[in-house]
C-alpha positions in Angstrom: -18.4 4.7 -13.1 -18.2 8.4 -14.0 -14.9 10.0 -14.9 -15.0 12.2 -11.8 -15.4 9.1 -9.6 -12.6 7.4 -11.4 -10.3 10.4 -10.8 -11.2 10.5 -7.1 -10.7 6.8 -6.8 -7.3 7.1 -8.4 -6.3 10.0 -6.1 -7.5 8.0 -3.0 -5.5 5.0 -4.1 -2.4 7.2 -4.7 -2.7 8.7 -1.2 -3.1 5.3 0.5 -0.2 3.8 -1.4 2.1 6.8 -0.6 1.2 6.5 3.1 1.9 2.8 3.0 5.3 3.4 1.5 6.1 6.0 4.0 5.0 3.7 6.9 7.4 1.1 5.5 10.2 3.6 5.4 9.4 4.8 8.9 9.6 1.2 10.2 12.9 0.7 8.5 14.3 3.9 10.1 12.9 2.9 13.5 14.6 -0.5 13.2 17.9 1.3 12.2 17.6 3.6 15.3 17.1 0.5 17.5 20.2 -1.1 16.0 22.3 2.1 16.8 21.1 2.1 20.4 21.8 -1.6 20.7 25.3 -1.0 19.4 25.9 1.8 21.8 24.6 -0.4 24.7 27.0 -3.1 23.5 29.8 -0.6 23.8 28.9 0.3 27.4 26.8 3.4 26.9 23.6 4.0 28.9 20.9 4.1 26.3 18.4 6.0 28.5 20.9 8.8 29.0 21.8 8.6 25.3 18.1 9.0 24.3 17.9 12.0 26.7 21.0 13.6 25.1 19.4 13.2 21.7 16.2 14.8 22.9 18.0 17.7 24.5 20.0 18.4 21.3 16.6 19.0 19.6 15.7 21.8 22.0 16.8 25.4 21.6 19.5 26.4 24.0 17.4 29.2 25.6 14.4 26.9 26.0 16.6 24.2 27.5 18.1 26.7 30.0 14.6 27.7 31.0 13.5 24.1 31.5 16.6 23.4 33.5 15.9 26.4 35.8 12.3 25.3 36.4 13.4 21.7 37.0 16.0 22.9 39.6 13.3 25.0 41.3 10.9 22.1 41.5 13.6 19.7 42.8 14.5 22.3 45.5 10.8 22.7 46.4 10.5 18.9 46.9 13.7 18.7 48.9 15.4 16.6 46.3 18.5 18.9 46.1 20.0 21.3 48.6 19.0 25.0 48.4 21.5 27.1 46.5 23.6 29.5 48.6 22.5 33.1 48.2 24.5 35.2 45.6 
């Protein structure tokens, strides 16, 4: 095998091994997150709502306000909430 092929093979092996280690870490973190949600559920918290709160905290406040406004508009259009009184 040529030296160039050997270097490429070593690089490839290194990438694969790094990805494998990261996948293991990702699984460990995923398991830890599940444990936290299970603990919260055991203490009476609604995990669906808790997940929603975590997702909302990741969104910029302005973007979240815009999404809330659009959601409210859609819900009104579908008759799922009463029309707002005029200002």
